[in-house]
N, C-alpha and C positions, 0 to 999 in steps of 0.2 A: 577207587579215589572218590568218584561221584557218589557211590552208595554211602561211603563214610561221611561225606560232607552233608548229604541230604538227611541221613539218619540223625545227624546232630541237629538238624533244623526242625525235625518232627516234634510237635508238642501238642498237647491236648488243650486247644484254645476253647474257652467256655463263655466268651462274650456273647450272650443271647441264650445260653442254656446254663443250667446249674448242675454241679456235680452232687449236690446234697439231694438224696432221693426223697427227702420228706418236706423241705422248705424251699419255695421259690426264691430266686435271686432278689435281694432287696435293692431299692433304688437310692438308699441313703437320704431320704427325705426330699429329693429333688422333685420339682413340679413335673407333672405329666406333660408330654408334648402336646402342643395345640392340635385340636382335631380329635385327639384321643384314638385308642385302637377300636376297630370295628370287629364284627364277627368275621371269622376266616372266610375268604372268597374273594373274587374279583370286585374291584371297586368300579363305580360308575365313572364315565368320562371317555370311554373309547373302547375299541375292540380288543379282545384277548388274542395274542398269538400263541399257538400251541405247536410243539414239534416233539418227535420222538428222538431220544438222545442216547447214544451208546457211550458210556463213560467207563472205560476200562473193564468192560463186561457187565457192568450194572446197567440195566435197561430202564430208562427213566422217561416219563412224559412231563414236560416242563411247559408251563403256561405263564406268559408275561402279560400282565394287565398294565394299565396306565401307571406311570411313575407319580407318586403322590407327593405334592408339595405341602409340607407341614412345618409351619414357622419358617426358619431359614434353612431347613433341611429338605432334601428330596429323598424319598424312600423307594427302593426297588423291592418288589415282592414277586417271587417266582413260585407259583403253586406247583409243587413237585411230587410226583407219584413214582414209587419204586414198583415197576412192573415185574422185574425179575432181578434177583441178586446174582452177582458174578460167582458166588460160592455155591449157588444152586441149592436144591433140597429145601427151599422155603427159608433159607437163612436170612438174617437181617444184614443191612449194610450201612456203614458210615458214609452217607451220601456227600456230606460236606467236604470230605477229604479231597474230592475232585475239583473243587472250586477254591483252592487255597493258593496263594502266591508262593509259598515256601514249603509246600507239602505238609502243612499242619492240618487242622481240622476246622478252621474258620472260613466262613463264606466271604473272603476278603479279596477275591480275584476279579469280580465284575468291574468293568470300566464303562463309563458313559462317554459316548463320543458325539460331539457337537461338530458336525461337518462344516456347517455354514460359519460358525465361529472359530473353527480350526482349533478346538480345545479338547482335552480329555479330563474326565473327572474320576478320581480314585475314591475308594471306600474311606470314610472318615475313620480316623483313629481316636482312641481315648487319650485323655491327657497323659503325659509322661510315657507314652509308648506302651500303655498297659493293654494292648489289643485293639480290636477294631469294633466299630459300632455295627455289628452284624451278627448273623446267626452263628452260634459256636457248634461244638461237637453235637451232632444229632444223628441218632441211629433210626433207620427206617426199617419197618417190617414190610414185607411184600404186600402190595396192595394198599399201603398207607399213603396218605396224602398230607403233606405239611409244607408250610411256606418257608422258603429260603429268603432271607431279607438283608438289606444292607442300606446304610444311610450315606448320603453325599451332601457336602456343603459347598457353597460357593457358586451354585448354578444361577445365573442372572434371572431376575424376575420376568424378562421378556422372552425367555426360551421356552417354547411351548411343545417341543418334541426333541428327543435324543435317541440315538441308537445304543442298544445294550450289547456289550460284547462279553462272552462268557466262554471259558474253556469247554471244549467238547461240544457245546451247543451252537457255537458260531455267533453270528450277529443278528439280533432282532432289530430291524430298522424302523425308524419313524414311530417310536413309542411315544404316545402323548404324555405330557407333564400336566397334571391337573391338581387343583386343590381338593382336599377331602380328607377322609378319615383313614388312617393306616390300618390295613387288615391285621387282626391280631392272631397269634398262633392258637391252635386248639388247646382246650383246657387240660386234656389228658396228658399222661407222661409218654415219652418215647419208649422204644424197645429196650433201652438201657435204664429205664425208670428215672430218667431225667425230666424236668419241666422245662419246656421251651418258653422263654419269657418274651414279652414285647420289647422292642428296642428302646433303649433310653436315650431319646434324642438329645436331651440336655447334656449328655456326656460326650458329645461329639467335639473334637478339637477343631481348630480353624480349617479352612478349606484345603483339600488335597486336589490341586487342579494344576494343569500345565498346558502351554501352547504346544501345538503339533507342528514338527519341522518336517519338511520334505527334501530329499536329496537326490540328485541326478548327476550323472557323469557322461559326457561325450566320449565314446570309445576311440574315435578317430582323430580327435584333437585334444589338446590340454585344456579342457574347460569343464568346470564343476559348479553346479548351481545349488544353493541352499535357499529354500523358501521358508519363511516364518510368517505369522500373522502380521508382523510389523513391516517386514521388508524382505527383498530379494537380493542375495549376493551372488554375482557371477564371478568365480575365480578363474583367472587365466594363468596358466603355469608359465612363468617368465623363462624357464629353460627351453620352452618351445618358441618363445617370441624373440629372445635376444641371445647373443653370444656372451660368454663369460665376462662379467664386469663391464658390459656395454649397454647403452641405452638406445641403440640403433636396431630398429625392427629388421629381422631377417627376411629373406624372400618367402620362406616357409611359414612366416607368421600370418600371411594373408588368410589362409584357411581357417585359422582360429579367430581372427578378427571378424571374418564374414560370419562365422557361426554365432559369435556374440551379438553382432548386429542383427541377425536374423531373429534371435530370441528377443532382443529389445523391441524390434519392430512388431512381433507378435504380441508383446506385453502392452504396447501402446505408448503414446508420447508422455513425457514427464521428465522431471529434473533427474540427472544422473550425477552421482559422485564417483570419481575414478581415483583409487587410492592405491599407491605403490607400497609394497612390503618386501623386505629382504630376510635372509636368515641372520644368524648371529655372528657370521664370520666377518672379519674386518672391523675397522673402527666405526664407532657410533656415528661420527660426522660423515664419513664416506657413505655409509649405508643410507643415511637420511637423504643425502644428495642424489644417490643413485635411484632411490625409490621414487623421488619426485620426477627425475628425468624420464624414468620409465613410464610413470603414470602419464606424463605429458605426452609421450610418443604414442601411447594407446589412445589418448583423447583425440589427438590430431588425426589418427587413422580412422577413428570413429565418426569425426566431424564430416568426412567426405561421403559417409554413408547415411548418417542421421543428422540432419541439419539442426543447428542450435536452436532455431525458432521453436522447434517442437521438442527437442531433447537438450535443454540447457545443461551444460557440463561444468562441474566443479573439480578441480585437480587437488589432491591431498597426498600427503607422504607420511608414512609411519615408520619407515626404516626397519629396524630390528625390534621396535617396542611392542608390537602386538603379534607374536607368533601364533599360527593356527594350531600347531602342535609343539611339543618340546624339541629343542634343537640338539637331540641326542643320537641322531643317526643321519647317515647320508640321505636316506629316503625322506625323513622328516624335514631336513633342511631344504630339500627340493620342494616339499609342500609349502614351506614358508616363503619361498621366493615366488611372489605372485603379485598380479594386479587385480584388484577387486573393483568390479562395477556394482554400485549399490543403488537401488531405486525402490520405490513403493509401487506395488503392482496396482494398475488401474483396471477398472471394469468398463472402460469406454471403448468405442470403436477406434482401432488404430489408424493412425495417419500414414498414408503411403509416403515413404521417404523419397527425396528428390533423386537419389541414386539407389535403386533397389539392391539389397544385399545379394551377392552371388549365391546361386543355389549350392547346397552341400550334397554332393553325391552320396547316396546310401552305401554303406559298407556291409560286407558279409558278417554274419554272426561270428564272434570269437570262437576259436576251436575249444573243444571240450573233450576230456577223457571219460566223462560220466555217461551213464545210459541215457538213450534218447528216445523219445516217443512223440506222438502228436495227440492233440485233443480230438475226440473226447475220450479216447482210450487210456491216455496217460502212459506211464512207463512203470515197469516192474523192476525192482532193485532187490538184490541179495545183500542184505545189510552187512557191514564189516563186523569181524569178531564173531561170526556165527550167531548173530542176533535175530535171525529170521528173514522172512521175505515179505516185502511190502509192495503193493501197486499204488502209486500216487496218481490219482485221478483229479483233473481240474474240474471244478464246478464253474459257477457263474463268475463273470468279471464285470462288475457293474459300476458305472460312474456315479459317485455320490458327491456332488458339488465339486470341490477342488480335488477330490481324491478318487482313487480306484480301489473298491473292495473286491478281493479275489478269494474264493474259497478253494481249498485244496483238501481232498480226502485221502487219508492213508488207510488202505485196506489190507489187512493181514490175509494173504492168500496161501499161507503155509498151513501146516498141521500142528504147530506148536506156537507158543507165545512169541511175539516180536517186539522189540524195543527200538524206537527211533533214536533215542538219546541225543547224540551229538551229530547226526547226519545232516540236519538242516541248519546247523548253527554256524557261527563264524569264530574266528580266533578270540582269545581273551582280550586282545587289542582290537577294538572295533573300527568301523570305517571313519569314525572320528578320532581314532587313535587314543581312545579312553580304555582304561583297564576295567574289564567287567568279567569277573570269574564265572558268571552264569551265562554269558553270551554263547559259549559253545553248545549249550544244552537246550536251546529253544529253536525258534524258527527264524532268528534274526539273519541267517545267511542266505535266504531266499531273496532273489532279486528278479525284476522284470527287464527283459530286453525288448526295446521298440526300435527297430531299425538300428541306428548307430548311437542310440542312448540307452544307458543302464539306469534303471530306477531302484532305489533302495527303500526298504520299508520305513514308514513314518516312525519318528521317535519323539520323545519328550524329556525335558530336564526335570529330574526329581530333586536334585540339589546341584550346587554350583559345580560344573565340570563332570556331572554324571547323568548320562542319558539312559533311557530304557526304551526298547522297541515296543511299538503297539502291536504285539504278537504274543503267542504263547511262550512263556519264558522257560518252562521245564517240561521236557518231553520224555521223562524216564519211566513213566507208567507203562507197563506192558499192555500190548494190544492182544487179546485172546484170538485163537484161530477163528477165521471168517468174521472177526470184528473189525471196527473201524473207528477212525478219530477224524473229526472235522477240524481243520486249521483255517483260521480267517486271517488274512493278510491285507494290510493297507499300504497303498503306494501313492504318489502324486499321480493325478490324472494325466493321461497322455495327451497329446495335441488333438484338437477337434478333427474328427474324420478318421482317426485310428480305429481300424476294425479288429485287429488281433494283437496279442502280445505273446511274448515267450516267457515261461517260468524257468528260472535257471538258478542252480546252485553250483557254483564253479567246480568243474571236474567231478561232480557227483551225479547230477541229473539235469535233464533239460526236456521241457515239454513245449512244442511249438503250436502255433495256430489255435491259441486259446481265444475265443470270440469275446468281444465286448458288447454288452447289451445295454 
């Protein structure tokens, strides 16, 4: 099924190379980008980061220099050398195929991450969806060095450094953004007799950029938190707080209210909006009244823990009008029955509330049927359907502003090729309950466990109602024996003072004691 799907997606993208062996691609009379191309090589403005990369058996050396701001575009250039082809025997390799979003041959998979601004930038597309403003199909000979390039628009002028995320290579952090001349490809033809042309920056469509959202869930109480650059929403499940059709808090609601108050205390003082929501059952008028009564009950309970002088509170009611997910199943209707506490996160020192929130006792990690191991050794897994044996080894877990960057290396410890495919994915209906046919085939199913909290990978909206994880989306390229693949995963940063986290794919694998640096 997957092979048939992906085979239909494979195409020979040529934006940046020409299939005409005699004539370079024409620009159609458009003016050259400001700054103009320079001779191939690193640009001035900052250090070059170089690392060795194993890309499905192709051994590469990849050097990232400064990102070049040219006009309203920012250009990524990665000088890449093919040290050894997966085919062996001195054969050439289509290196660009490793760095495509849908297994084509265009260098369109890089992403630029602005941790401070909580945003991600995607490779610019040409008008009318006619490909990307990036290097197209390029065949490398062993020992040959060529630039892989991609253009991005919409990066604000005051952003002076970004992190570069790339499949197989991981994340190059703190890459400077400088004004200058964009490096040009070499004049000669590649191994397939194609000419690699400079990027036509005038051909870039409007910005491809999005805010990064962070999602966490308390496992011991009905509390889910979504953070965006604009606001924080703490959702309390009303099935935990109230009995059916009631607005009176149950004795068991105290633990959930305390947990919410603790999070609000840690965030610092500021205005709160407490909004009630219901599912679509019952009359519209009844649901509107019930949602307001429940929001008021939660507000009153919070008032005893967080004084209005520091946390002024507004009560609102939406009834059934703003469901979080479609009301098409019992599980979804339960998610829609909620009280949401919304606020803008402050960067100030928190005020100690008059009545401190009661401490929440830590809970044991949830049970798992998966293989278990500890850092630094990780865990070895025999993949289902006889797809080989992989040892998953945790690397660094590093706090990057509001986020945590975690590296996970998949090493093939067997004597034949191994394919991760859907082992680290999630269902086609994501944690947002959105349909995403590619969600099972990437790393979106990896979560972090920190005491009683589960953190899910960062994601971003590519169009209304459709989100994409900040992770590798397709993991169906085979890893050769003794080869490895680096997976970079982004999560919301844990509370200050957290020393270790647990990497978890429910009922598939778990790695505990991963240190945070």
